[in-house]
C-alpha positions as CSV (number, residue, x, y, z in Angstrom):
1,X,0.0,0.0,0.0
2,X,1.4,3.4,-0.9
3,X,1.6,6.4,1.3
4,X,-1.1,8.1,-0.8
5,X,-3.5,5.2,-0.3
6,X,-2.8,5.3,3.4
7,X,-3.4,9.0,3.6
8,X,-6.7,8.6,1.6
9,X,-7.9,5.9,4.0
10,X,-6.7,7.8,7.0
11,X,-8.4,11.0,5.9
12,X,-11.6,9.1,5.6
13,X,-11.2,8.1,9.2
14,X,-10.7,11.7,10.3
15,X,-6.8,11.7,10.7
16,X,-4.7,14.8,9.8
17,X,-2.5,14.1,6.8
18,X,-0.4,17.0,7.8
19,X,0.7,15.1,10.9
20,X,3.6,12.8,11.4
21,X,3.3,10.2,8.7
22,X,5.1,7.5,10.7
23,X,2.5,8.0,13.5
24,X,-0.2,8.1,10.9
25,X,0.8,4.8,9.3
26,X,1.3,3.2,12.8
27,X,-2.3,4.2,13.8
28,X,-3.6,3.0,10.5
29,X,-1.9,-0.4,10.7
30,X,-3.0,-0.7,14.4
31,X,-6.6,-0.1,13.3
32,X,-6.3,-2.8,10.8
33,X,-5.1,-5.2,13.5
34,X,-1.3,-4.9,12.9
35,X,0.7,-6.4,10.0
């Protein structure tokens, strides 16, 4: 999954794309149940 795809899905969940991308991805993956 690309950063753009993660940002799109994250924005749909109400996350700020302008935030720390590492934290954003970590939260996204955590919401999906990890790896």
